[in-house]
C-alpha positions as CSV (number, residue, x, y, z in Angstrom):
1,M,0.0,0.0,0.0
2,T,1.1,3.5,-0.7
3,T,3.0,5.5,2.0
4,V,1.6,9.0,2.3
5,L,3.5,12.1,3.5
6,V,1.1,14.3,5.5
7,T,2.5,17.8,5.9
8,G,1.0,19.5,9.0
9,G,-0.1,16.0,10.0
10,A,0.3,16.7,13.8
11,G,-2.3,19.5,13.6
12,Y,-6.1,19.2,14.0
13,I,-7.3,18.1,10.6
14,G,-4.0,16.5,9.6
15,S,-4.0,14.2,12.7
16,H,-7.5,13.0,12.1
17,T,-6.6,12.3,8.5
18,V,-3.5,10.4,9.6
19,K,-5.7,8.2,11.7
20,A,-8.1,7.6,8.8
21,L,-5.3,6.8,6.4
22,R,-3.8,4.2,8.8
23,E,-7.2,2.6,9.3
24,A,-7.5,2.4,5.5
25,G,-4.2,0.5,5.3
26,Y,-1.9,3.3,4.1
27,G,1.6,3.8,5.5
28,V,2.0,7.4,6.9
29,V,4.8,9.7,7.7
30,V,4.2,13.2,9.1
31,L,6.2,16.4,8.4
32,D,5.4,19.2,10.8
33,N,7.3,22.0,12.4
34,L,5.2,21.6,15.5
35,S,4.4,25.4,15.6
36,A,0.7,24.4,15.9
37,G,0.8,20.6,15.9
38,H,1.2,18.1,18.7
39,R,3.4,14.9,18.8
40,D,0.7,13.3,21.0
41,A,-1.8,13.6,18.2
42,I,0.0,11.1,16.0
43,P,1.1,8.2,18.3
44,G,3.2,5.6,16.6
45,V,3.6,7.6,13.4
46,P,7.1,8.6,12.1
47,L,7.5,12.4,12.5
48,V,9.9,14.6,10.5
49,V,10.2,17.9,12.3
50,A,10.8,20.4,9.5
51,D,9.3,23.4,7.7
52,I,7.3,23.0,4.5
53,A,9.5,25.6,2.8
54,D,12.6,23.5,3.3
55,T,12.5,21.7,0.0
56,A,15.6,19.6,0.7
57,M,14.1,18.3,4.0
58,V,10.7,17.5,2.3
59,A,12.5,15.7,-0.5
60,Q,14.6,13.8,1.9
61,A,11.5,12.7,3.9
62,I,9.9,11.5,0.7
63,R,13.0,9.4,-0.3
64,D,13.7,8.1,3.2
65,H,10.2,6.8,3.7
66,H,9.5,5.7,0.1
67,V,6.5,8.1,-0.2
68,G,4.1,7.7,-3.1
69,A,1.6,10.5,-2.4
70,V,1.4,13.8,-0.4
71,M,-1.4,15.4,1.5
72,H,-0.8,19.0,2.4
73,F,-2.4,20.6,5.5
74,A,0.4,22.9,6.7
75,A,-1.1,26.4,6.4
76,W,-2.0,29.3,8.6
77,L,-5.8,29.5,8.8
78,A,-7.2,32.4,10.9
79,V,-9.2,34.7,8.7
80,S,-8.8,37.7,11.0
81,D,-5.1,37.3,11.3
82,S,-4.7,37.1,7.6
83,V,-6.3,40.5,7.3
84,T,-3.8,42.1,9.7
85,D,-0.8,40.0,8.6
86,P,-1.1,39.3,4.9
87,A,2.7,39.1,4.5
88,G,2.9,36.2,6.9
89,Y,0.1,34.4,5.2
90,Y,1.6,34.8,1.8
91,R,5.0,33.7,3.1
92,N,3.7,30.5,4.8
93,N,0.8,29.5,2.7
94,V,2.1,30.4,-0.7
95,L,5.9,30.4,-0.5
96,G,5.9,27.4,1.9
97,T,3.6,25.4,-0.3
98,L,5.7,26.2,-3.3
99,G,8.7,24.8,-1.4
100,T,6.9,21.6,-0.8
101,L,5.7,21.4,-4.4
102,A,9.4,21.8,-5.5
103,A,10.2,18.7,-3.5
104,L,7.4,16.8,-5.1
105,V,8.7,17.7,-8.6
106,E,12.2,16.7,-7.6
107,T,11.1,13.3,-6.4
108,G,8.6,12.5,-9.0
109,I,5.5,12.4,-6.8
110,G,2.4,12.1,-9.0
111,H,-0.5,12.4,-6.5
112,F,-1.3,15.5,-4.3
113,V,-4.3,16.2,-2.1
114,F,-4.5,19.9,-1.2
115,S,-6.3,21.4,1.8
116,S,-8.1,24.4,0.4
117,T,-11.0,26.4,1.8
118,C,-14.4,27.8,1.2
119,A,-12.8,31.2,1.8
120,V,-11.9,31.2,-1.9
121,Y,-15.5,32.1,-2.6
122,G,-15.6,35.3,-0.6
123,E,-19.1,36.7,-0.4
124,P,-21.1,34.2,-2.6
125,D,-23.9,35.4,-4.9
126,T,-25.9,32.2,-4.3
127,T,-26.1,29.4,-1.7
128,P,-25.5,26.5,-1.5
129,I,-22.1,27.2,-3.0
130,R,-21.1,25.1,-5.9
131,E,-17.6,24.6,-7.3
132,T,-18.7,26.7,-10.3
133,N,-19.3,29.7,-8.1
134,V,-17.1,32.7,-8.8
135,T,-14.0,32.8,-6.7
136,R,-13.2,36.2,-5.2
137,P,-11.7,36.0,-1.8
138,I,-12.2,38.9,0.6
139,N,-9.2,38.1,2.9
140,A,-5.6,37.1,2.4
141,Y,-6.2,33.6,3.8
142,G,-8.6,32.7,1.0
143,Q,-6.4,34.4,-1.6
144,T,-3.4,32.4,-0.6
145,K,-5.3,29.2,-0.9
146,L,-6.6,30.2,-4.3
147,A,-3.1,31.1,-5.5
148,I,-2.0,27.5,-5.0
149,E,-5.2,26.2,-6.6
150,H,-4.3,28.3,-9.7
151,A,-0.7,27.0,-9.7
152,L,-1.6,23.3,-9.6
153,P,-2.9,22.9,-13.2
154,H,0.4,24.3,-14.4
155,Y,2.3,21.7,-12.2
156,E,0.2,19.0,-13.8
157,R,1.0,20.1,-17.4
158,A,4.7,20.5,-16.7
159,Y,5.4,17.8,-14.2
160,G,2.5,15.3,-14.3
161,L,1.4,16.1,-10.7
162,R,-2.3,15.3,-10.5
163,S,-4.2,16.8,-7.6
164,V,-7.5,17.0,-5.8
165,R,-8.3,20.4,-4.2
166,L,-10.7,20.0,-1.3
167,R,-12.5,23.3,-0.5
168,Y,-13.8,22.5,2.9
169,F,-16.1,24.4,5.1
170,N,-15.8,24.6,8.9
171,A,-14.0,21.6,10.4
172,A,-15.4,20.8,13.8
173,G,-15.8,18.1,16.4
174,A,-13.3,15.4,17.4
175,D,-12.7,11.8,16.8
176,P,-15.6,9.8,18.4
177,S,-13.0,7.9,20.4
178,A,-11.9,11.2,22.1
179,Q,-8.3,10.0,21.7
180,I,-7.5,13.0,19.4
181,G,-9.3,16.3,19.0
182,E,-8.9,20.1,18.6
183,D,-6.1,21.8,20.5
184,H,-5.1,25.3,19.3
185,S,-3.3,28.0,21.2
186,P,-5.0,30.4,21.2
187,E,-8.2,28.6,20.3
188,I,-9.8,30.3,17.3
189,H,-12.8,28.0,16.4
190,L,-16.3,28.6,17.5
191,I,-17.3,25.3,19.1
192,P,-14.3,24.9,21.4
193,R,-14.6,28.6,22.4
194,C,-18.2,28.0,23.3
195,I,-17.2,25.0,25.4
196,E,-14.6,27.1,27.1
197,A,-17.2,29.7,27.9
198,A,-19.6,27.1,29.2
199,T,-17.0,25.6,31.6
200,G,-15.9,28.8,33.3
201,G,-13.5,30.2,30.8
202,R,-13.6,33.6,29.2
203,P,-17.0,34.6,27.7
204,L,-17.4,33.9,24.0
205,Q,-17.2,37.0,21.8
206,L,-20.1,37.0,19.4
207,F,-18.9,39.0,16.4
208,G,-22.0,40.7,15.2
209,D,-25.7,40.0,15.4
210,D,-26.8,42.2,12.6
211,Y,-26.0,40.1,9.6
212,P,-28.8,39.5,7.0
213,T,-29.5,36.0,8.4
214,P,-32.6,34.7,10.3
215,D,-31.1,35.3,13.7
216,G,-28.6,38.0,12.8
217,T,-25.5,35.8,13.3
218,C,-23.2,34.3,10.7
219,I,-24.2,31.0,9.1
220,R,-21.6,28.3,8.4
221,D,-21.4,24.7,7.3
222,Y,-19.8,22.7,10.1
223,V,-18.2,19.4,8.9
224,H,-17.2,16.7,11.4
225,V,-13.5,16.4,11.3
226,A,-13.7,12.6,11.0
227,D,-15.9,13.0,7.9
228,L,-13.4,15.5,6.5
229,A,-10.6,13.0,7.1
230,D,-12.6,10.4,5.2
231,A,-12.9,12.8,2.3
232,H,-9.1,13.1,2.0
233,V,-8.8,9.3,2.0
234,K,-11.4,9.0,-0.8
235,A,-9.7,11.8,-2.7
236,L,-6.4,9.9,-2.7
237,Q,-8.1,6.7,-3.7
238,Y,-9.8,8.5,-6.6
239,L,-6.4,9.8,-7.8
240,E,-4.9,6.3,-7.4
241,G,-7.7,4.9,-9.5
242,G,-6.8,7.2,-12.4
243,G,-9.2,10.1,-11.6
244,A,-8.5,13.4,-13.2
245,S,-7.4,16.4,-11.2
246,A,-10.5,18.1,-9.7
247,T,-11.8,20.6,-7.1
248,F,-14.5,19.6,-4.6
249,N,-16.4,21.3,-1.9
250,V,-16.6,19.3,1.4
251,G,-19.7,20.3,3.3
252,T,-22.9,19.0,4.8
253,E,-25.6,21.2,3.1
254,R,-26.9,21.6,6.7
255,P,-25.6,25.0,7.9
256,S,-25.9,26.4,11.4
257,S,-25.8,29.9,12.8
258,V,-23.6,31.0,15.7
259,R,-26.6,31.1,17.9
260,Q,-27.6,27.6,16.9
261,V,-24.1,26.4,17.7
262,I,-24.3,28.1,21.1
263,A,-27.6,26.3,21.8
264,A,-26.1,22.9,20.8
265,V,-23.2,23.4,23.2
266,E,-25.6,24.2,26.0
267,R,-27.5,21.0,25.2
268,A,-24.4,18.9,25.2
269,T,-22.8,20.4,28.3
270,G,-25.9,21.2,30.3
271,R,-24.4,24.6,31.0
272,T,-24.9,28.2,29.8
273,V,-22.5,29.6,27.3
274,A,-21.6,33.1,28.5
275,F,-21.1,35.5,25.7
276,E,-20.6,39.2,25.0
277,M,-21.3,41.1,21.9
278,A,-18.4,42.4,19.8
279,P,-18.2,44.2,16.4
280,R,-18.2,42.3,13.2
281,R,-14.7,40.9,12.2
282,P,-13.4,42.2,8.9
283,G,-13.5,39.5,6.2
284,D,-16.4,37.5,7.6
285,P,-19.1,36.7,5.1
286,A,-22.7,36.4,6.4
287,E,-23.4,33.0,5.0
288,L,-21.2,30.2,3.7
289,Y,-22.5,26.7,3.1
290,A,-21.8,24.1,0.4
291,S,-23.4,22.0,-2.2
292,A,-21.7,18.6,-1.8
293,R,-23.2,17.0,-4.9
294,A,-19.9,17.0,-6.9
295,I,-17.9,15.1,-4.3
296,H,-20.7,12.7,-3.7
297,D,-21.0,11.9,-7.4
298,A,-17.2,11.6,-8.1
299,L,-15.9,10.1,-4.8
300,G,-19.0,8.6,-3.2
301,W,-18.4,10.8,-0.2
302,V,-21.3,11.6,2.1
303,P,-20.9,13.1,5.7
304,G,-21.6,10.4,8.2
305,R,-22.1,12.8,11.1
306,P,-23.8,15.9,9.6
307,D,-25.9,17.2,12.4
308,I,-24.5,19.9,14.7
309,D,-25.5,18.1,17.9
310,T,-23.3,15.0,17.1
311,I,-20.4,17.3,16.1
312,V,-20.7,19.2,19.4
313,E,-21.1,16.1,21.5
314,D,-17.9,14.6,20.1
315,A,-16.1,17.9,20.7
316,W,-17.4,18.0,24.3
317,R,-16.3,14.4,24.9
318,W,-12.7,15.3,23.8
319,H,-12.8,18.4,26.0
320,A,-14.0,16.4,29.0
321,R,-11.2,13.9,28.6
322,C,-8.5,16.5,27.7
323,P,-9.6,19.8,29.3
324,Q,-6.2,21.3,28.7
325,G,-5.7,19.7,25.3
326,Y,-2.8,17.3,24.8
327,A,-1.0,18.8,27.8
328,R,-3.3,17.0,30.2
329,T,-6.0,14.3,30.1
330,T,-8.3,12.9,32.7
331,D,-7.2,9.2,32.0
């Protein structure tokens, strides 16, 4: 079976995909600089501590571990930070990824699964968003991801690198086993911030309640991280089966507003989510949710855990076991 190099594999989505790859029978090696990843998230998996921009190190890892395909997760991902630090985002997400791609070209890798984002769409004209929607990012994060998407067809023509670009919506939840989960510092995602607020931490900041949505708060498509990991495995299998390079949305078609997420956390925890109002964040669209028809038709992927209550319950189970993330568990 193919050995897969997973860049950023010690991070949140990467570690769940590592688990899914191993369960599907693949060999896995992780390359991560551990700036946001955790060794404990990938027990028993070879880890190369290196930066994605270090082409020589990436190429050496590919050769040393006889890698046959690469999945790329190593990117900065905070929309608000990308607005205030676009230079950092272009340096890491564009130049860093180009460094990794250079290693793939050097070693003759032919299959590449790229972690992209719904942020490439910006403010959509219509929802649910289809892959044919116009791409016009309104923040540097989305623009850096789209820049790599635009580069990949050229790499295929010149070097034979076929790729699947997965534009996923809001990754959420944790592995149902609660052995791995979400551990960012600082935490930037809504569900763990709601859990923090419900368990005596700082109140949640609710960024705007005057959006043109039914309850005034932003609407997003929350995808269970285990389902997202499964989409990556299916994308690789599709390429291995001769599938043409393609771009797919990964979503549930069942969006939730911020207030609905708060209510789901309160149901799961039995506690009140303390929150305080804050101004809108720059670069936040009112509504983002996907049509998942294309990925279903091409890869046979459907979300196994699409409802927000299941997503929140798994996130809460991880938090209850690991209230301080990987630094501490209750086992």
